N, CA, C and O atoms as a printed pandas DataFrame, in Angstrom:
     atom_number atom_name residue_name chain_id  residue_number  x_coord  y_coord  z_coord
0              1         N          MET        A               1    0.938   -1.289    0.064
1              2        CA          MET        A               1   -0.215   -0.225   -0.061
2              3         C          MET        A               1    0.748    0.901    0.391
3              4         O          MET        A               1    1.365    0.991    1.453
4              5         N          THR        A               2    0.718    1.964   -0.960
5              6        CA          THR        A               2    1.295    3.281   -0.876
6              7         C          THR        A               2    1.110    4.240   -0.241
7              8         O          THR        A               2    0.467    5.114   -0.822
8              9         N          GLY        A               3    1.457    4.470    0.864
9             10        CA          GLY        A               3    1.100    6.275    1.332
10            11         C          GLY        A               3   -0.384    5.916    2.127
11            12         O          GLY        A               3   -1.085    6.877    2.445
12            13         N          ALA        A               4   -0.878    4.460    2.458
13            14        CA          ALA        A               4   -2.459    4.575    2.696
14            15         C          ALA        A               4   -2.106    4.341    4.270
15            16         O          ALA        A               4   -1.332    3.450    4.621
16            17         N          PRO        A               5   -2.811    5.317    5.279
17            18        CA          PRO        A               5   -2.947    4.854    6.493
18            19         C          PRO        A               5   -3.492    3.349    6.548
19            20         O          PRO        A               5   -3.969    2.729    5.597
20            21         N          VAL        A               6   -3.296    2.828    8.041
21            22        CA          VAL        A               6   -3.246    1.284    8.346
22            23         C          VAL        A               6   -4.731    0.869    7.949
23            24         O          VAL        A               6   -5.689    1.641    7.962
24            25         N          GLY        A               7   -4.752    0.031    7.728
25            26        CA          GLY        A               7   -6.466   -0.338    7.635
26            27         C          GLY        A               7   -7.503    0.205    6.442
27            28         O          GLY        A               7   -8.669   -0.173    6.327
28            29         N          GLU        A               8   -6.718    1.329    5.436
29            30        CA          GLU        A               8   -7.631    2.110    4.722
30            31         C          GLU        A               8   -7.250    0.867    3.140
31            32         O          GLU        A               8   -6.225    0.237    2.877
32            33         N          THR        A               9   -8.239    0.932    2.595
33            34        CA          THR        A               9   -8.379   -0.224    1.200
34            35         C          THR        A               9   -8.735    1.068    0.050
35            36         O          THR        A               9   -9.735    1.782    0.108
36            37         N          ARG        A              10   -7.597    1.156   -1.034
37            38        CA          ARG        A              10   -6.931    2.038   -1.906
38            39         C          ARG        A              10   -7.559    1.571   -2.848
39            40         O          ARG        A              10   -7.192    0.439   -3.163
40            41         N          ILE        A              11   -8.890    2.269   -3.805
41            42        CA          ILE        A              11   -9.295    1.881   -4.676
42            43         C          ILE        A              11   -9.799    2.372   -5.878
43            44         O          ILE        A              11  -10.654    3.254   -5.961
44            45         N          LEU        A              12   -9.185    1.714   -6.948
45            46        CA          LEU        A              12   -9.656    1.920   -8.433
46            47         C          LEU        A              12  -10.929    1.904   -8.866
47            48         O          LEU        A              12  -11.190    0.733   -9.140
48            49         N          LEU        A              13  -11.956    2.670   -9.091
49            50        CA          LEU        A              13  -13.170    2.586  -10.217
50            51         C          LEU        A              13  -12.612    2.729  -11.783
51            52         O          LEU        A              13  -11.855    3.488  -12.388
52            53         N          VAL        A              14  -13.620    1.281  -12.158
53            54        CA          VAL        A              14  -13.297    1.480  -13.650
54            55         C          VAL        A              14  -14.560    1.158  -14.692
55            56         O          VAL        A              14  -14.700    0.027  -15.159
56            57         N          ASP        A              15  -15.407    2.182  -14.992
57            58        CA          ASP        A              15  -16.950    1.778  -16.063
58            59         C          ASP        A              15  -16.720    3.221  -16.839
59            60         O          ASP        A              15  -16.160    4.299  -16.643
60            61         N          ASP        A              16  -17.841    2.271  -18.266
61            62        CA          ASP        A              16  -17.364    3.488  -18.827
62            63         C          ASP        A              16  -18.813    4.750  -18.282
63            64         O          ASP        A              16  -18.905    5.938  -18.591
64            65         N          GLN        A              17  -19.475    4.168  -17.673
65            66        CA          GLN        A              17  -20.587    4.496  -17.630
66            67         C          GLN        A              17  -20.469    6.021  -16.365
67            68         O          GLN        A              17  -20.544    5.650  -15.194
68            69         N          PRO        A              18  -20.350    7.142  -16.509
69            70        CA          PRO        A              18  -19.792    8.278  -15.955
70            71         C          PRO        A              18  -21.006    8.305  -14.776
71            72         O          PRO        A              18  -20.590    8.168  -13.626
72            73         N          GLN        A              19  -22.163    8.433  -14.912
73            74        CA          GLN        A              19  -23.490    7.803  -13.492
74            75         C          GLN        A              19  -23.019    7.141  -12.707
75            76         O          GLN        A              19  -22.879    7.433  -11.519
76            77         N          PHE        A              20  -22.544    5.675  -13.488
77            78        CA          PHE        A              20  -22.392    4.613  -12.129
78            79         C          PHE        A              20  -21.263    5.055  -11.138
79            80         O          PHE        A              20  -21.339    4.850   -9.927
80            81         N          ARG        A              21  -20.048    5.772  -11.843
81            82        CA          ARG        A              21  -18.902    6.603  -11.172
82            83         C          ARG        A              21  -19.147    7.318  -10.589
83            84         O          ARG        A              21  -18.454    7.430   -9.579
84            85         N          ARG        A              22  -20.174    8.208  -10.768
85            86        CA          ARG        A              22  -20.418    9.223   -9.316
86            87         C          ARG        A              22  -20.948    8.843   -8.835
87            88         O          ARG        A              22  -20.947    9.417   -7.746
88            89         N          ALA        A              23  -21.891    7.702   -8.856
89            90        CA          ALA        A              23  -22.119    6.861   -7.440
90            91         C          ALA        A              23  -21.616    6.098   -6.637
91            92         O          ALA        A              23  -21.892    6.004   -5.441
92            93         N          ALA        A              24  -20.574    5.292   -7.453
93            94        CA          ALA        A              24  -19.583    4.222   -6.880
94            95         C          ALA        A              24  -18.746    5.476   -6.063
95            96         O          ALA        A              24  -18.406    5.247   -4.902
96            97         N          ALA        A              25  -18.544    6.285   -6.436
97            98        CA          ALA        A              25  -17.346    7.105   -5.998
98            99         C          ALA        A              25  -17.323    8.095   -4.563
99           100         O          ALA        A              25  -16.489    8.294   -3.679
100          101         N          ALA        A              26  -18.975    8.683   -4.902
101          102        CA          ALA        A              26  -19.986    9.320   -3.820
102          103         C          ALA        A              26  -19.627    7.977   -2.081
103          104         O          ALA        A              26  -19.182    8.187   -0.952
104          105         N          LEU        A              27  -20.111    6.779   -2.773
105          106        CA          LEU        A              27  -20.442    5.489   -1.857
106          107         C          LEU        A              27  -19.252    5.268   -1.087
107          108         O          LEU        A              27  -19.298    4.940    0.099
108          109         N          ILE        A              28  -17.921    5.482   -1.887
109          110        CA          ILE        A              28  -16.462    5.126   -1.476
110          111         C          ILE        A              28  -16.034    6.302   -0.835
111          112         O          ILE        A              28  -15.618    6.194    0.319
112          113         N          GLY        A              29  -16.057    7.241   -1.295
113          114        CA          GLY        A              29  -15.968    8.615   -0.594
114          115         C          GLY        A              29  -16.457    8.813    1.056
115          116         O          GLY        A              29  -15.794    9.154    2.036
116          117         N          ALA        A              30  -17.933    8.439    0.915
117          118        CA          ALA        A              30  -18.248    8.693    1.975
118          119         C          ALA        A              30  -18.066    6.880    3.565
119          120         O          ALA        A              30  -18.595    6.543    4.624
120          121         N          THR        A              31  -17.268    6.511    2.856
121          122        CA          THR        A              31  -16.868    5.211    4.000
122          123         C          THR        A              31  -16.046    5.158    4.919
123          124         O          THR        A              31  -15.051    4.856    4.259
124          125         N          ALA        A              32  -15.719    5.218    5.893
125          126        CA          ALA        A              32  -14.094    5.547    6.136
126          127         C          ALA        A              32  -13.542    3.923    6.048
127          128         O          ALA        A              32  -14.164    2.868    5.921
128          129         N          GLY        A              33  -12.120    4.217    6.171
129          130        CA          GLY        A              33  -11.220    2.892    5.511
130          131         C          GLY        A              33  -11.406    3.210    4.327
131          132         O          GLY        A              33  -10.297    3.409    3.832
132          133         N          LEU        A              34  -12.398    3.410    3.407
133          134        CA          LEU        A              34  -11.911    3.248    1.632
134          135         C          LEU        A              34  -11.390    4.691    1.096
135          136         O          LEU        A              34  -11.865    5.815    1.256
136          137         N          ARG        A              35  -10.339    4.282    0.461
137          138        CA          ARG        A              35   -9.953    5.574   -0.371
138          139         C          ARG        A              35  -10.188    5.450   -1.911
139          140         O          ARG        A              35   -9.627    4.509   -2.474
140          141         N          LEU        A              36  -11.160    6.526   -2.846
141          142        CA          LEU        A              36  -10.588    6.131   -3.756
142          143         C          LEU        A              36   -9.542    7.174   -4.522
143          144         O          LEU        A              36   -9.531    8.394   -4.358
144          145         N          VAL        A              37   -8.551    6.314   -5.509
145          146        CA          VAL        A              37   -7.314    6.776   -5.507
146          147         C          VAL        A              37   -7.481    7.004   -7.185
147          148         O          VAL        A              37   -6.663    7.798   -7.650
148          149         N          GLY        A              38   -8.349    6.460   -8.059
149          150        CA          GLY        A              38   -8.165    6.788   -9.627
150          151         C          GLY        A              38   -9.732    5.901  -10.032
151          152         O          GLY        A              38  -10.376    5.009   -9.478
152          153         N          GLN        A              39   -9.873    6.640  -11.186
153          154        CA          GLN        A              39  -10.964    5.757  -12.091
154          155         C          GLN        A              39  -10.425    6.159  -13.569
155          156         O          GLN        A              39   -9.837    7.083  -14.130
156          157         N          ALA        A              40  -10.929    5.029  -13.817
157          158        CA          ALA        A              40  -10.562    4.574  -15.754
158          159         C          ALA        A              40  -12.162    4.685  -15.887
159          160         O          ALA        A              40  -12.959    4.797  -14.955
160          161         N          GLY        A              41  -12.502    4.615  -17.543
161          162        CA          GLY        A              41  -13.606    4.444  -18.391
162          163         C          GLY        A              41  -13.030    3.321  -19.229
163          164         O          GLY        A              41  -13.905    3.206  -20.086
164          165         N          SER        A              42  -11.996    2.321  -19.546
165          166        CA          SER        A              42  -11.902    1.813  -20.334
166          167         C          SER        A              42  -11.101    0.468  -19.561
167          168         O          SER        A              42  -10.584    0.710  -18.471
168          169         N          GLY        A              43  -10.997   -0.913  -20.107
169          170        CA          GLY        A              43  -10.041   -1.885  -19.564
170          171         C          GLY        A              43   -8.456   -1.492  -20.055
171          172         O          GLY        A              43   -7.549   -2.065  -19.451
172          173         N          GLU        A              44   -8.185   -0.765  -20.870
173          174        CA          GLU        A              44   -6.816   -0.766  -21.058
174          175         C          GLU        A              44   -6.164    0.334  -20.145
175          176         O          GLU        A              44   -5.044    0.146  -19.671
176          177         N          GLU        A              45   -7.038    1.747  -19.846
177          178        CA          GLU        A              45   -6.860    2.200  -18.632
178          179         C          GLU        A              45   -6.424    2.146  -17.586
179          180         O          GLU        A              45   -5.399    2.548  -17.036
180          181         N          ALA        A              46   -7.512    1.461  -17.240
181          182        CA          ALA        A              46   -7.543    0.270  -15.676
182          183         C          ALA        A              46   -6.313   -0.861  -15.399
183          184         O          ALA        A              46   -6.213   -1.487  -14.344
184          185         N          VAL        A              47   -5.351   -1.006  -16.607
185          186        CA          VAL        A              47   -4.122   -1.844  -16.685
186          187         C          VAL        A              47   -3.088   -0.766  -16.992
187          188         O          VAL        A              47   -1.939   -1.185  -17.134
188          189         N          GLU        A              48   -3.245    0.272  -17.095
189          190        CA          GLU        A              48   -2.444    1.264  -16.890
190          191         C          GLU        A              48   -2.167    1.726  -15.068
191          192         O          GLU        A              48   -1.145    1.642  -14.387
192          193         N          LEU        A              49   -3.508    2.199  -14.734
193          194        CA          LEU        A              49   -3.566    2.526  -13.922
194          195         C          LEU        A              49   -3.411    1.775  -12.599
195          196         O          LEU        A              49   -3.185    2.368  -11.544
196          197         N          ALA        A              50   -3.560    0.243  -12.708
197          198        CA          ALA        A              50   -3.403   -0.934  -11.976
198          199         C          ALA        A              50   -1.874   -1.075  -12.004
199          200         O          ALA        A              50   -1.603   -1.772  -11.026
200          201         N          ASP        A              51   -0.680   -0.731  -12.689
201          202        CA          ASP        A              51    0.513   -0.892  -12.424
202          203         C          ASP        A              51    1.177    0.488  -11.777
203          204         O          ASP        A              51    2.182    0.500  -11.067
204          205         N          ARG        A              52    0.406    1.635  -12.171
205          206        CA          ARG        A              52    1.064    3.457  -12.107
206          207         C          ARG        A              52    0.493    3.456  -10.173
207          208         O          ARG        A              52    1.288    3.709   -9.268
208          209         N          LEU        A              53   -0.791    3.165   -9.972
209          210        CA          LEU        A              53   -1.418    3.738   -8.919
210          211         C          LEU        A              53   -1.381    2.790   -7.332
211          212         O          LEU        A              53   -1.237    3.110   -6.152
212          213         N          ARG        A              54   -1.566    1.674   -7.968
213          214        CA          ARG        A              54   -1.311    0.112   -6.984
214          215         C          ARG        A              54   -2.272    0.086   -6.359
215          216         O          ARG        A              54   -1.801   -0.070   -5.232
216          217         N          PRO        A              55   -3.667    0.138   -6.206
217          218        CA          PRO        A              55   -4.693   -0.085   -5.338
218          219         C          PRO        A              55   -4.575   -1.044   -5.203
219          220         O          PRO        A              55   -4.112   -1.904   -5.952
220          221         N          ASP        A              56   -5.107   -1.114   -3.882
221          222        CA          ASP        A              56   -5.445   -2.783   -3.077
222          223         C          ASP        A              56   -7.036   -3.547   -3.428
223          224         O          ASP        A              56   -7.565   -4.435   -2.760
224          225         N          LEU        A              57   -7.519   -2.960   -4.549
225          226        CA          LEU        A              57   -9.007   -3.133   -4.542
226          227         C          LEU        A              57   -9.469   -2.552   -5.999
227          228         O          LEU        A              57   -9.360   -1.332   -6.115
228          229         N          ILE        A              58  -10.027   -3.358   -7.256
229          230        CA          ILE        A              58  -10.324   -2.703   -8.509
230          231         C          ILE        A              58  -11.882   -3.112   -8.298
231          232         O          ILE        A              58  -12.295   -4.231   -7.990
232          233         N          VAL        A              59  -12.600   -2.013   -8.521
233          234        CA          VAL        A              59  -14.101   -2.395   -9.238
234          235         C          VAL        A              59  -14.533   -2.273  -10.487
235          236         O          VAL        A              59  -14.947   -1.132  -10.692
236          237         N          MET        A              60  -14.611   -3.006  -11.447
237          238        CA          MET        A              60  -14.510   -2.663  -12.691
238          239         C          MET        A              60  -15.948   -3.388  -13.291
239          240         O          MET        A              60  -16.566   -4.393  -12.938
240          241         N          ASP        A              61  -16.129   -2.563  -14.174
241          242        CA          ASP        A              61  -17.430   -3.249  -14.961
242          243         C          ASP        A              61  -16.821   -4.176  -15.890
243          244         O          ASP        A              61  -15.658   -4.130  -16.291
244          245         N          VAL        A              62  -17.722   -5.036  -16.200
245          246        CA          VAL        A              62  -17.357   -6.696  -17.146
246          247         C          VAL        A              62  -17.438   -6.187  -18.754
247          248         O          VAL        A              62  -16.684   -6.766  -19.534
248          249         N          ARG        A              63  -18.426   -5.001  -19.347
249          250        CA          ARG        A              63  -18.593   -4.674  -20.559
250          251         C          ARG        A              63  -17.769   -3.211  -20.706
251          252         O          ARG        A              63  -18.053   -2.216  -20.040
252          253         N          LEU        A              64  -16.901   -3.263  -21.513
253          254        CA          LEU        A              64  -16.206   -1.950  -21.425
254          255         C          LEU        A              64  -15.830   -1.627  -22.719
255          256         O          LEU        A              64  -15.677   -2.566  -23.500
256          257         N          PRO        A              65  -15.585   -0.096  -23.244
257          258        CA          PRO        A              65  -14.764   -0.406  -24.780
258          259         C          PRO        A              65  -13.358   -0.682  -25.151
259          260         O          PRO        A              65  -12.515    0.022  -24.595
260          261         N          GLY        A              66  -13.096   -1.260  -25.691
261          262        CA          GLY        A              66  -11.426   -1.694  -26.130
262          263         C          GLY        A              66  -11.210   -3.256  -25.507
263          264         O          GLY        A              66  -11.629   -4.284  -26.039
264          265         N          ILE        A              67  -10.677   -3.193  -24.623
265          266        CA          ILE        A              67  -10.445   -4.799  -24.081
266          267         C          ILE        A              67  -11.307   -4.576  -22.901
267          268         O          ILE        A              67  -11.272   -3.460  -22.382
268          269         N          ASP        A              68  -12.295   -5.747  -22.269
269          270        CA          ASP        A              68  -13.672   -5.812  -21.603
270          271         C          ASP        A              68  -12.802   -6.045  -20.290
271          272         O          ASP        A              68  -11.598   -6.299  -20.272
272          273         N          GLY        A              69  -13.744   -5.891  -19.072
273          274        CA          GLY        A              69  -13.410   -6.055  -17.862
274          275         C          GLY        A              69  -12.586   -7.664  -17.537
275          276         O          GLY        A              69  -11.575   -7.675  -16.835
276          277         N          THR        A              70  -13.119   -8.894  -18.100
277          278        CA          THR        A              70  -12.452  -10.030  -18.065
278          279         C          THR        A              70  -11.376   -9.896  -18.132
279          280         O          THR        A              70  -10.650  -10.162  -17.174
280          281         N          GLU        A              71  -10.839   -9.369  -19.456
281          282        CA          GLU        A              71   -9.551   -9.557  -20.107
282          283         C          GLU        A              71   -8.662   -8.664  -18.861
283          284         O          GLU        A              71   -7.909   -9.022  -17.955
284          285         N          ALA        A              72   -9.090   -7.551  -19.255
285          286        CA          ALA        A              72   -8.513   -6.267  -18.137
286          287         C          ALA        A              72   -7.931   -6.957  -16.779
287          288         O          ALA        A              72   -6.887   -6.523  -16.290
288          289         N          CYS        A              73   -8.645   -8.062  -16.175
289          290        CA          CYS        A              73   -8.992   -8.341  -14.988
290          291         C          CYS        A              73   -7.892   -9.758  -15.464
291          292         O          CYS        A              73   -7.244  -10.011  -14.448
292          293         N          ARG        A              74   -7.645  -10.330  -16.136
293          294        CA          ARG        A              74   -6.529  -11.275  -16.273
294          295         C          ARG        A              74   -5.191  -10.380  -16.876
295          296         O          ARG        A              74   -4.180  -11.057  -17.063
296          297         N          ARG        A              75   -5.126   -9.338  -17.103
297          298        CA          ARG        A              75   -3.743   -8.705  -17.332
298          299         C          ARG        A              75   -3.612   -8.267  -16.040
299          300         O          ARG        A              75   -2.507   -8.544  -15.571
300          301         N          ILE        A              76   -4.327   -7.697  -15.319
301          302        CA          ILE        A              76   -3.818   -6.995  -13.623
302          303         C          ILE        A              76   -3.555   -7.863  -12.988
303          304         O          ILE        A              76   -2.492   -7.836  -12.368
304          305         N          ARG        A              77   -4.561   -9.150  -12.883
305          306        CA          ARG        A              77   -3.672  -10.197  -11.967
306          307         C          ARG        A              77   -2.946  -10.969  -12.242
307          308         O          ARG        A              77   -2.671  -11.887  -11.469
308          309         N          HIS        A              78   -2.246  -10.801  -13.790
309          310        CA          HIS        A              78   -1.289  -11.269  -14.192
310          311         C          HIS        A              78    0.589  -10.883  -13.757
311          312         O          HIS        A              78    1.613  -11.520  -13.511
312          313         N          ARG        A              79    0.127   -9.391  -13.879
313          314        CA          ARG        A              79    0.911   -8.172  -13.388
314          315         C          ARG        A              79    1.124   -8.267  -11.812
315          316         O          ARG        A              79    2.199   -8.369  -11.221
316          317         N          ARG        A              80   -0.041   -8.214  -11.322
317          318        CA          ARG        A              80   -0.193   -7.644   -9.672
318          319         C          ARG        A              80   -1.273   -8.896   -9.040
319          320         O          ARG        A              80   -2.487   -8.724   -8.934
320          321         N          PRO        A              81   -0.695   -9.913   -8.731
321          322        CA          PRO        A              81   -1.275  -11.048   -8.004
322          323         C          PRO        A              81   -1.945  -10.461   -6.474
323          324         O          PRO        A              81   -2.858  -11.117   -5.972
324          325         N          ASP        A              82   -1.620   -9.648   -6.023
325          326        CA          ASP        A              82   -2.192   -9.280   -4.658
326          327         C          ASP        A              82   -3.363   -8.251   -4.900
327          328         O          ASP        A              82   -4.157   -8.018   -3.989
328          329         N          ILE        A              83   -3.481   -7.562   -6.278
329          330        CA          ILE        A              83   -5.003   -6.827   -6.150
330          331         C          ILE        A              83   -5.813   -7.365   -6.377
331          332         O          ILE        A              83   -5.649   -8.118   -7.337
332          333         N          ARG        A              84   -7.442   -7.389   -5.597
333          334        CA          ARG        A              84   -8.189   -7.765   -5.621
334          335         C          ARG        A              84   -9.559   -7.072   -6.511
335          336         O          ARG        A              84  -10.228   -6.048   -6.369
336          337         N          VAL        A              85   -9.568   -8.121   -7.402
337          338        CA          VAL        A              85  -10.647   -7.572   -8.218
338          339         C          VAL        A              85  -11.892   -7.798   -7.936
339          340         O          VAL        A              85  -12.160   -8.959   -7.628
340          341         N          ILE        A              86  -13.153   -6.663   -7.951
341          342        CA          ILE        A              86  -14.671   -6.820   -7.952
342          343         C          ILE        A              86  -14.993   -6.514   -9.320
343          344         O          ILE        A              86  -14.791   -5.419   -9.845
344          345         N          LEU        A              87  -15.737   -7.989  -10.138
345          346        CA          LEU        A              87  -15.997   -7.067  -11.787
346          347         C          LEU        A              87  -17.695   -6.842  -11.336
347          348         O          LEU        A              87  -18.362   -7.523  -10.557
348          349         N          VAL        A              88  -18.033   -5.822  -12.009
349          350        CA          VAL        A              88  -19.790   -5.467  -11.677
350          351         C          VAL        A              88  -20.501   -5.533  -12.778
351          352         O          VAL        A              88  -19.698   -5.567  -13.710
352          353         N          SER        A              89  -21.618   -5.570  -13.184
353          354        CA          SER        A              89  -22.587   -5.675  -14.319
354          355         C          SER        A              89  -24.148   -5.098  -14.044
355          356         O          SER        A              89  -24.625   -4.903  -12.926
356          357         N          THR        A              90  -24.676   -4.923  -15.048
357          358        CA          THR        A              90  -25.725   -4.784  -15.151
358          359         C          THR        A              90  -26.248   -6.289  -15.627
359          360         O          THR        A              90  -26.947   -6.789  -14.745
360          361         N          TYR        A              91  -26.164   -6.741  -16.249
361          362        CA          TYR        A              91  -26.488   -8.366  -16.618
362          363         C          TYR        A              91  -26.070   -9.572  -15.517
363          364         O          TYR        A              91  -25.543   -9.560  -14.405
364          365         N          GLU        A              92  -26.430  -10.308  -16.147
365          366        CA          GLU        A              92  -26.608  -11.400  -14.813
366          367         C          GLU        A              92  -25.277  -12.349  -15.157
367          368         O          GLU        A              92  -24.882  -12.654  -16.282
368          369         N          ARG        A              93  -24.701  -12.725  -13.884
369          370        CA          ARG        A              93  -23.515  -13.640  -14.285
370          371         C          ARG        A              93  -23.647  -14.535  -15.049
371          372         O          ARG        A              93  -22.719  -14.728  -15.834
372          373         N          ALA        A              94  -24.768  -15.360  -15.105
373          374        CA          ALA        A              94  -24.866  -16.343  -16.426
374          375         C          ALA        A              94  -24.627  -16.067  -17.780
375          376         O          ALA        A              94  -24.205  -16.891  -18.591
376          377         N          ASP        A              95  -24.995  -14.499  -18.089
377          378        CA          ASP        A              95  -24.977  -13.628  -19.384
378          379         C          ASP        A              95  -23.179  -13.330  -19.359
379          380         O          ASP        A              95  -22.420  -12.593  -19.988
380          381         N          LEU        A              96  -23.079  -14.000  -18.638
381          382        CA          LEU        A              96  -21.286  -13.108  -18.821
382          383         C          LEU        A              96  -20.187  -14.017  -19.142
383          384         O          LEU        A              96  -19.324  -14.244  -18.295
384          385         N          PRO        A              97  -20.149  -14.590  -20.379
385          386        CA          PRO        A              97  -18.947  -15.549  -20.821
386          387         C          PRO        A              97  -17.618  -14.800  -20.032
387          388         O          PRO        A              97  -17.456  -13.589  -19.879
388          389         N          GLY        A              98  -16.711  -15.927  -19.575
389          390        CA          GLY        A              98  -15.395  -15.535  -18.951
390          391         C          GLY        A              98  -15.398  -15.012  -17.979
391          392         O          GLY        A              98  -14.290  -14.702  -17.541
392          393         N          ILE        A              99  -16.383  -14.723  -17.319
393          394        CA          ILE        A              99  -15.994  -14.095  -15.929
394          395         C          ILE        A              99  -15.677  -14.885  -15.010
395          396         O          ILE        A              99  -15.252  -14.318  -14.004
396          397         N          ASP        A             100  -15.740  -16.437  -14.957
397          398        CA          ASP        A             100  -15.132  -17.251  -13.863
398          399         C          ASP        A             100  -13.731  -17.719  -14.083
399          400         O          ASP        A             100  -13.243  -18.373  -13.161
400          401         N          ASP        A             101  -13.116  -17.536  -14.969
401          402        CA          ASP        A             101  -11.975  -18.017  -14.817
402          403         C          ASP        A             101  -10.881  -16.296  -15.534
403          404         O          ASP        A             101   -9.800  -16.464  -16.098
404          405         N          CYS        A             102  -11.368  -15.138  -15.363
405          406        CA          CYS        A             102  -10.569  -14.515  -15.069
406          407         C          CYS        A             102   -9.435  -13.838  -14.081
407          408         O          CYS        A             102   -8.533  -13.031  -14.305
408          409         N          GLY        A             103   -9.964  -14.656  -12.652
409          410        CA          GLY        A             103   -9.061  -14.408  -11.887
410          411         C          GLY        A             103   -9.787  -13.225  -11.132
411          412         O          GLY        A             103   -9.000  -12.518  -10.503
412          413         N          ALA        A             104  -11.028  -12.879  -11.062
413          414        CA          ALA        A             104  -11.532  -11.879  -10.183
414          415         C          ALA        A             104  -12.319  -12.549   -8.802
415          416         O          ALA        A             104  -12.884  -13.639   -8.719
416          417         N          THR        A             105  -12.154  -11.553   -7.818
417          418        CA          THR        A             105  -12.244  -12.240   -6.665
418          419         C          THR        A             105  -13.558  -12.502   -6.314
419          420         O          THR        A             105  -13.861  -13.383   -5.509
420          421         N          ARG        A             106  -14.511  -11.639   -6.987
421          422        CA          ARG        A             106  -16.127  -11.457   -6.779
422          423         C          ARG        A             106  -16.971  -10.746   -7.846
423          424         O          ARG        A             106  -16.847   -9.626   -8.339
424          425         N          PHE        A             107  -17.524  -11.350   -7.977
425          426        CA          PHE        A             107  -18.781  -10.429   -9.431
426          427         C          PHE        A             107  -20.137  -10.229   -7.948
427          428         O          PHE        A             107  -20.572  -10.909   -7.019
428          429         N          VAL        A             108  -20.348   -8.823   -8.557
429          430        CA          VAL        A             108  -21.494   -8.248   -8.009
430          431         C          VAL        A             108  -22.293   -7.404   -9.482
431          432         O          VAL        A             108  -21.737   -6.897  -10.457
432          433         N          ARG        A             109  -23.944   -7.524   -9.120
433          434        CA          ARG        A             109  -24.089   -7.152  -10.023
434          435         C          ARG        A             109  -24.508   -5.707   -9.466
435          436         O          ARG        A             109  -24.677   -5.494   -8.266
436          437         N          LYS        A             110  -24.679   -4.602  -10.606
437          438        CA          LYS        A             110  -24.150   -3.120  -10.237
438          439         C          LYS        A             110  -25.688   -2.903   -9.170
439          440         O          LYS        A             110  -25.529   -2.091   -8.258
440          441         N          GLN        A             111  -27.306   -3.670   -9.269
441          442        CA          GLN        A             111  -27.933   -2.933   -8.615
442          443         C          GLN        A             111  -27.727   -3.358   -7.174
443          444         O          GLN        A             111  -28.402   -2.804   -6.307
444          445         N          ASP        A             112  -26.873   -4.274   -6.855
445          446        CA          ASP        A             112  -26.779   -4.897   -5.249
446          447         C          ASP        A             112  -25.762   -4.277   -5.139
447          448         O          ASP        A             112  -25.452   -4.382   -3.953
448          449         N          PHE        A             113  -24.808   -3.497   -5.809
449          450        CA          PHE        A             113  -23.368   -2.757   -5.195
450          451         C          PHE        A             113  -23.728   -2.169   -4.327
451          452         O          PHE        A             113  -24.731   -1.469   -4.464
452          453         N          ASP        A             114  -22.869   -2.247   -2.782
453          454        CA          ASP        A             114  -23.001   -1.612   -1.707
454          455         C          ASP        A             114  -21.485   -1.437   -0.684
455          456         O          ASP        A             114  -20.431   -1.785   -1.217
456          457         N          VAL        A             115  -21.465   -1.152    0.077
457          458        CA          VAL        A             115  -20.361   -0.826    0.474
458          459         C          VAL        A             115  -20.037   -2.635    1.441
459          460         O          VAL        A             115  -19.025   -3.334    1.507
460          461         N          PRO        A             116  -21.016   -2.754    1.850
461          462        CA          PRO        A             116  -20.652   -4.837    2.222
462          463         C          PRO        A             116  -20.591   -5.553    0.870
463          464         O          PRO        A             116  -20.745   -6.768    0.994
464          465         N          SER        A             117  -20.412   -5.143   -0.352
465          466        CA          SER        A             117  -19.817   -6.255   -1.717
466          467         C          SER        A             117  -18.122   -5.633   -1.563
467          468         O          SER        A             117  -17.131   -6.306   -1.848
468          469         N          LEU        A             118  -18.099   -4.579   -1.184
469          470        CA          LEU        A             118  -16.392   -4.296   -0.989
470          471         C          LEU        A             118  -15.235   -4.777   -0.124
471          472         O          LEU        A             118  -14.054   -4.441   -0.036
472          473         N          THR        A             119  -16.123   -5.835    0.583
473          474        CA          THR        A             119  -15.561   -6.616    1.823
474          475         C          THR        A             119  -15.101   -7.593    0.595
475          476         O          THR        A             119  -15.861   -7.929   -0.313
476          477         N          VAL        A             120  -13.578   -8.042    0.725
477          478        CA          VAL        A             120  -13.045   -9.116    0.066
478          479         C          VAL        A             120  -12.115   -9.548    0.787
479          480         O          VAL        A             120  -11.457  -10.524    0.427
């Protein structure tokens, strides 16, 4: 953890929908022990920021422009296996091919996204 207070979880938020990023950022910002360290709108940007920002946790949409969230997750976990990744989507898990073998820590439907879902 780079300069993070003890017990603080550094989070990178990745979603191409600004309204979800705003809502998730507000939730994270209002929660003690969580700190938003960056935001991205694409899978490629997520991979780059994961290397540069070194978050503890990435909350990432599955359907992204460019490389999708599952491929970005694979690349991130290959480079940094210590980073936990929570994949989120409005779609059901069964409708998302590749989600079970990309290395994600957890899957959460966007409709169910809340502070307890960040506990991994």
